N, C-alpha and C positions, 0 to 999 in steps of 0.2 A: 889615212888609217895608220895606227901605231905600228912601230916596228915589231915583228914577231920574233922576239928573242927566245932563248932556250926555255926559260921558265914559262913564257906564254904558250910556246909550242907544246910543252908537256901538259899544260892545262887543257889545251884544245884536243890533244890526243886522248886524254882521259874522257873529256866531254863527248867525243865522237866514238868512243869504244862501246860496243854493244853490252848492255847490262849495267853500265855505270851511270846512274842517274844522279840528280842533285843531292839526295839524302846520303847515298852511298859515298859519293865524293867527299862530302863534308866529314863523314866519320873517318874515312881514310886520312883526310887532312889533319884531323886531330891527332891521329896516331903517328903520322910520318912527318908532318911539319910543312911540306911544300909539294907542289905537283912534281917537280923534278925528283924528289926523294921517293914519292909514290911510284913513279915510273921505274926508278932504279931497283926498288924492292918488289916489283910487280908480281913475280912468280911466287912470292911469299904472302901475298894478300889473298883474301877469299875469292877474288876475281881472277886469280893468276892463271887459270886454265883457259881463259878467254884471250885471244890475241889482241894486243893493243892496236888501235887504228894506225894504219900505215901513214908515215909522214908524207909520202909522195902524194897520197890522196888529199891530204890537208893542204899541201902547197898548191895543188891544182884548184881546190876550193877557194883559197885565198886569192889566187891569180884571177879567177873568174869574178869573184866578188869585187876585187879592186878594179878590174876592167869595166865593170858595170857602174862604177862610182860609189860603191858601197863601203860600209864600215863594220867593225866588229867590236863589241864590248864584252869583256870577260868579268864574271862575278868576282868580287874582291878588289877590283880596281876602282880608282877614284871617279872615273867617268861613267861608271855603271849607275843607273838610277837607284838612289838610296832607299826609296819606299819599297822597291822590289827586292833589293839586296838582303834585307833583314828577314825575309820570309823563308821558312824551312825548305821549301821546294822551289826556290827561285832558280830560273834557268842558269846553267853554267856559262852559256854563251848567248849573246844576242847579236844577230846580223841584221843590217838594215840598209835602206835606201832613203835618202832625204835628210832631214834635219834631226840629228841624234839628240840635240839639246832639248827638244820638246819632251823627251821621255822624263825629264826632271821637273817639268812644269805641272801645275795643278790640272788634273784631268778628271772628267766624268765619263764613265763608260755607259754606252747605250746598247742594249741587246734586245732581241725579240724574234718573232716568227719570220721564217723565210717566205712563207705564203701569207703575209699579213693582208688585212682588208685595206681597201682604198682609204677609209677614214683613219685607220691606224697608221698608214704610211704618211698621210698628209699631216696628221698631228705630230708624229715623230720628227718629220722634217722641220716643222715649225719650232719644236722644242730645241732641236740642235742649232737652228739659226739663232734663237734667243740666247742659248748658252754661249754661242760664239760671240754674239754682240756684247756679252758680259765679260769677255776675255777668257773664257774657259776652253781648254782643249778638249775636243770630243774624241773619245776612243771607242773603236768597235772592231769587228772582225772581217769586214769587206765581203760578207756573205750577201746573198740575195735578201730582199725584203727590208726589214728594219735596219740592219747594218748599212745597207746601201744608202738609204735616205738619211741616216745619221751622218755619214760622211758628206753626202751632198749638201745637207742643211748647214753643216759647219762651214763648208766652203762658200755656200751662197751668202752666209752671214759675215763673210770676210774674215773668218777665223782659221784656226789650225786644227788638223785632225790626225790621229794616229790609227793606222790599220795594223792589227796583229793577225798574221796569217798562219795557217796550219802547216803549209809546206815551205820550201825555200822561197826567199823573197823574189826570186826571178820568175816563179810560177804564177801565171795569171788565172785565178780561179775565184768566181766563175768567169768564163771567157767574156761575157757581156760587160764585165766591169773593167775591161782593159783601159779604156779612156779615163775612167774615174781613178784607177790606180795611178796613172801618170799625173793627174792633177794632184793627188795626195802626195806623191813624191816631191812635187814642186811647192806644195803648201802644207807640208807636214812630213810624215815619214811612214814607211812600211817596214815592219819589224817581224822577226821570227827567231825561234831558238833552233830551228832546223838548218841543216847544211844547205848552202847554195846548190840548187839542182834537185833537192829532195821534192818528190811529188807528194801532194797532200793525200793522206789516207784517213779512213774513218777514225782510227784510234788516236790520231794526232789532234783532232778538233777539241776533245775534252781537255787535253794538255794545253792547247792554245788558250782555252777559256780562263785558266788560272792566271795567265799573264795579263789578260784584259782586266781581271779583277784586281790583281796586284799592283798595276800601274796607277789605278784610279783612286780618288778619295771616296768614291761610291759608285754604285751601279744602278742604272735605271732599267727596269724590265717593262717593256711595252707588251704587245700581244705575244703570248707564248703558251705552249701547252704545259700541262702539269709535269710532264716528265721530259721536257725538252732540254737541249743544251744550255738554253738561257737560264734555266733553274740551277744547272751545275755552276754557271758563272755566279749566280746569286749566292749559292752555298759557299763557294770559294770566298766571296766577299765577306760573308758572315764569319767564316773561319779566320779571316785575316783582320777582322775588326773594322771593316769598311762599312760605309753607309749603304743601305739598300732602299731604293725608292721603287714604287710600283704604280702603274697606271691602271685604274679600275676599269672593268668592262662588264658587259651583261652576263649574268649567271648562265644564260643559255648558250653562250658563245664559247666553244671549246678553246679558241685562241685566247680567251681571257682566263682560263683555268689557272695558269701559272701566276700571273699578277694577283688575282683574287686570293689565291692560297697564301701568297706572301703577305698580303694585307691582313689576312686573318691571323697570321703568325708574327705580326709586329713590324712589318715594313711600313715606311712612311708613304702616305698617299700623295700622288703628284697630279695636279691639274694644270699647272703652268710652270714655266722655268723658274719663276719667282719662288715656288715651293722648294726647289732644289737650292737655289742661290742663297736663300735665307738660312738653310740648314747646313750648307756646305762648309766643312772645316777648311782651314788654310792649308793643312797638310794631312796626309792619311794618318789615322790613329796609330800609335805605336803597337807593334804586333805583340800580342799576348796569347799563348796557346789556350784554346777553349778547354774547359774541363771535360766536355764530351764532344768528340768530333766524329764525323762519318768516316768510314773506312777510306784510307787514302787511295784515291783513284789514279794517282799519278806515278806510283812506284811499282806498277805491275810488271814493268820490264826490267826491274833491278834484281840482282842476285841477292837473296836473303843472307845477311851476315850471321855467323854462328852466334848463339845467344851469349856465350861468355865474352865474345869480342864486342858485341853491341853494348853490353853492360860496362865494359872497360872504357868505352868512348863517351864519357859524359860530356854533354853540351856545356858551353860556357854559361856562367851565371848571368841572369838577366841584369841589365844595367838599371841604375836607380830610377830613371824615368819610367821604364816599363813596370818596375815594382810598384811605384806609386799609382800609375794608371790602372794596373790590375786590381788594386784595392778599391777603386772608385766604381760605383754602380748607380742605379737610378734612385736609390735611397740615400739621402745626404748623410755624410759622416763627418765628425768633428776633426779639426786640425790635430789636436793632441792625440786622438786615436790613430791617425795616420802616422804620426811620429812614432808612436809606441809600436805599431805593427811593422813598420818598415825597418826600425832600428837605426834610422838616419837622424841627424841632428835637425832641429827645427828650421834653421836657415836653409839647409839643403832642400827640405821638403817644401818650404815656402817658395823657393826659386823654381822648383820643378812645377808646382801648381800654377805659378804665374805663367810659365812657358806653355803649359797645357791649356790654360785659359785663353792665351793669345791665339793659339792654334785652333780654338773651338772645341777642344777635347775635354775640357773641364769647365764647370760653372760654380760660382760661389753664391750660396743662398744669403738672404738678408741677415740671418743669425750667425753667419760665418762658417757654416758647414759647407762641405764640398760634395759634388756629384759629377757624374760624366756629363759632358756637354751635349 
């Protein structure tokens, strides 16, 4: 685990302070420049009436995490997974047990019902095995049902798997997955944004789901109810520009309501692992904010910033790759039009399109026009 210097400790104090979430932290960072400067000016921030997390508690957390063989990644640092770092609500801290380098590898998330049918469980286990055989890291939430067989299938297939949990990484939930959790730590990793020792609570599961979606190139939804947590994960994936695959089911089966709804609304149909492998990009698509998004479910615990302060904290401009990607859609567009709308020179646009094409995020038509891959 990296040395916890003053700057990193200030970052951790802010991350563990009640009311300071990822969005609020980033806005404060734009204004003050560093975590240390935020802490120094704490009483003059909109959060100033809330006590900063006690350093003694953090030192105890780090001691326990280190004793368990764990590690900690901080947002903004080089070893933090890049596909997650660019998202607006990326966790400020990730704690984990196992191989942290897997978080940077290409992952497919699998989610579904905790009370899945026998057929659904068997099919999902086979899918995970086949993905593992193809060298894909399978990511899920270590819950009962589909999550469990996704992890088991990946391990049975000789592959790696990532479990994103709602509580601290030392909490075993559900209890019957204790042995599976140990196998995952040896052949993958268990990761969480919560502090070591934090018990999982109901409101932490939707927050956990956004991390599952953010780490992966895409999300597979097996059996799931129309208003289940799996659909929250799928919505997160859509908001992040990730792929969404759905497994069809009988219209009369409530557990198929979620996937069938996704299929009606544009998700790709999955019958075998080959359907995913053939469509799977090399890396997650560059994040571009959707024109219309659902109400943010993950900032409810943050203190609202005054309107005038929020307006003064403009986010950095998107980089050139994101600008080009945002202009691509299902309808092909000419190269010259992309150059005109981006304001970039032709060589820069051409290089970006080539990179997007290699990653599977752009495709060139026979007539030279471009669309999303």
